[in-house]
C-alpha positions, 0 to 999 in steps of 0.5 A: 393395631388398628388404624384408629390407634395410629396416629403418626408424628405430624411432620413424619411427612415433611420430613419424607418429602424432604429426603426424597426431593433431595434424593430426586436432586442427587441421584441423576447426578450421581448416576450421570458421575457413574456414567462418565467415570465408566463410559466416558474416558477423558481423552483430551486433545488440541482439537477436543480442547480447541473453542467449537462455539460458533466456530470462530474464536472469540474476539474482544470482551464477553461482557456487552452492555444493554440498557435498562430500557430495554427490560424495563419496557419488556416488563412493563408489556409483560405485566399489562398483557398478562393482566388483559387475561384478568379481565377477560372473564370479569368482561364475560361475566359482567351481568352476572357478577355480584356488587362485591366483585364489580367493586373487586374488579374495580378496585384492580383496574384502579391500580392497573390505570395507576400503574398505567400512569406512573410508567407514562410519568417515568418515560418508561413508555418512549421508546429512545 
């Protein structure tokens, strides 16, 4: 049988990669379990089960409320910070761009300015 006659199933590669992905996750877990059973015997005790994070016993509730404005402000900052990365190649190649590329960048800038106006109107940019 030569290479021209061999026609594998088109989904065979997907199945092989799926099995490899599952094994990629499960083999290290199995090896860690074997290591735990053979080389790390349980030694419970007062010191081992004590709270050790920061060396202090926790006091009060662990839930802390954060204002959502901080997250929204950070997301808006990230959006506009990352968008400036897309503006740099446009600025560098401005004189050699075609009309279609110029229009596409102007649409991009229009959407960016629209997002800035929306954030400004919603008061996201006001630090309280």
